[in-house]
C-alpha positions, 0 to 999 in steps of 0.5 A: 837443570844438567849436572856434572858427576866426578866419581873418584873410584869404579864403584862411584861410577856404578852409582852414577849409572844406577842413578841415572836408570833410576832417574831416565837421565842421560849421561855423556861420557867424559875424560879429557873430553879432548874428543868431544868434537869428534862425533855428532854432538853431545845430547846427555842431560848430563856429564860423567866425568871421569878424570879422577880415575887415573893412574897406572896400576901395572907395569911389567916391561918384561912381559909386555903389559901395562894396565891403567885406569880409564883416564890416566893421561896419553902423556904419563902412559908415554913418559912411563913406556919411555923409562923403559924404551918401550912404546904403544905399537898401533901409535896412537895419533894425538887430535888435540890440536887438531880438534882445537881442544888443546896439546895433550892426546887425551885419555887412554880409555878415549884412545881405546873407545874411539879406536885411534891408530896412527900410520904403523896400523897397516902394520900392528892393527888398530888400538882393539888388537892390542887391548887385553883386557877391561872392566867396565859398568854397562848401560844397564848399571852392570859391572863386567869384565873381559879378559886378562893380563895376558892373551891366553886369558882372552877367551869367550866373546871378544868384548874389548873388540866390541867397546873399541870404536863404541865411543862410549855408547855401550859401557863405561871403562873404568879400568884397560889392560893392553899389550906393549911393545919394545921400541925398535933399535934403528927407524928409517924412511925412504923418500921416493919422489913422484908428482904423479899419485897413482904412482905413488900409490903403486910405489907403496904397493910394490913396497909393502909387497916385498920382503922388506918389512914396511911398518907405514906408507904415506904419499904426501902430494907438493902442497902438504910436503911443503908444510912438513918441518922435516927440510928433507921432505919441505925442500924437495920439489914435487910430492912423495912417497914415504916408507918406514922401515924398523928393527935391528940397525943392520936388517934396517940398512939392508932393506933401505938400500933394497927398498931404494934399488926396488923402487928407483923406477917410480923416481929419485929415492933419499932416505930419512934417519932415525930422528927425521923419521920420527918427526916425519911420522909424527906428522902424518899420525898427527894429520898436522898439515891441516891443524891451522886453516879452519876446513872441515877435515874427512877421514876416508877408509877405502881398498888401498889400490883404490885410493888414488883413483877416489881422490882423484873423483872427489877432487874433480867436483870439490876443491880440498887438500889431502894425503894417502896414508895406510898405503893408499887405503886412508884418506886425509881430506881437508875441503872448504867449509859447506852447510852439508860437508860436501857429505853426499859428493864425498859418500858416493865416491865411495859407491862400489868399492866398500870404503866408508867417510867419516867426518872428522872436523866440523862445527858443532850445527854441521855435525848435528845436520849431517851424517858424521859416520858412514850410515850403515846398511839396513841389516847392520844399522838393526845389528848396531841397535840390538847391540846398543839395546843389549848393553844399555837398554834405555839409552842413557850413555852418549845419546846420539853420539854416532847417529 
C-alpha cells in the first residue's frame, strides 16, 4: 500500500529517504504537483510531499540574492520581488494552465529542478545559470550542499548545473539560493509583419546580430497572432516577428527606432509600449495559445537558423499549429492527439541538425508508451546512468520519470 509522506523540515526529508533505502521503497517527489504531467508518468510506490518546506529565508535586494525553501510558491517569490521592483531574469514560465494543473506556477524548487526558462533565455540564460547554491539530500540518504550566496563562492563541481533539469531523479533539494535582477525602466517590442516564416527568422537573426541588445525574439504565424489578447497583435493581418528591447528609457527609444529602420525591408513595422509588451511576452512565455484545444504539445530545440525549415518539414506530413521563440531556436508545436504522438516523424525532422524534441503534454498512457525526452546516444545514456547511480544507486527517487 502506497503512502504519502509530508516532512516539515529538511531533517525529516533525510529521515524519509533513509527509510526508503532501508525498506527498498521508491518515492515520487512533489512540491505543488503542477508539473506532474510533464515527463514520464510517476512510478514511485510512495509520495514525498515537500509543500511544507516553504518560505523565503534570505532576501538582500542590494546584493541581488534570494534564498528560499524548495517548495516556496512562485507566487510568493514574485510578490516579494515586485515589492523591490526586481525579477527572476530567466523569466520562468507558468505551465499550470497548459498542463491543466491549476493557475499557479508551482514552486521555486520545481522550476529549478525542471530547468524552465522563458523568452529571455537567449539573453539571460536558463534557470541553471541563476542558481548560486542549494542544500539537498541524495538518493543515498546523504545531505550535501553546493555553492553559496555569491558567485565567488561557487567553487568545485558545479552541481547546480547537474541537478537543474534532473526532475528530482538525483536528489531532493530542500533549500535554494539564486540571483535576482532589477526590472528595467522600460520594455518595448518591435513588431515586423511578414507572412513568410523564413523571413521572420531572418528578421530575428538580423536583430539578434545587431548591437541593439534584443532580449527576446519570437515569430507568430497569422493563426497564432490572431489568438493574442494584445489588440495590436491580433488585429493585424498575417504573421509577425516580435522583438523585445529593455533598459533605460532613452536607450530603449533609440534602439527600437534603429531596429525598425534596420528591419523595414522585411515588412511593415509597429511598436508596443511597456504594458502591451509585458502582456505579449507573458503569453509567449506561458504558451497561452495552446492552453485549450486538447492537442498534444511538443517543444523542439533546434539551431535558430534551422527553425523555419524544420517546422516546414514537420507540417508537410503532420497537421498542427506552431510558433517560434528564442530567435527561431525553440519551436512550440501542437498536433492532433495520436496514440504515438507522432514522435518518430517529429524526431526524424531533427536528424542531422543536433536538435532535440520533448513531449510536453499528452495523456498519461501516451507518455508511458513513447519517449517523452529525446533519446540519448549510447555513450551519453551510459554516462547518465553512471551519474544516476552515483547519486541514487537503488533508484528510489522518481523512478522512470525521465525514461
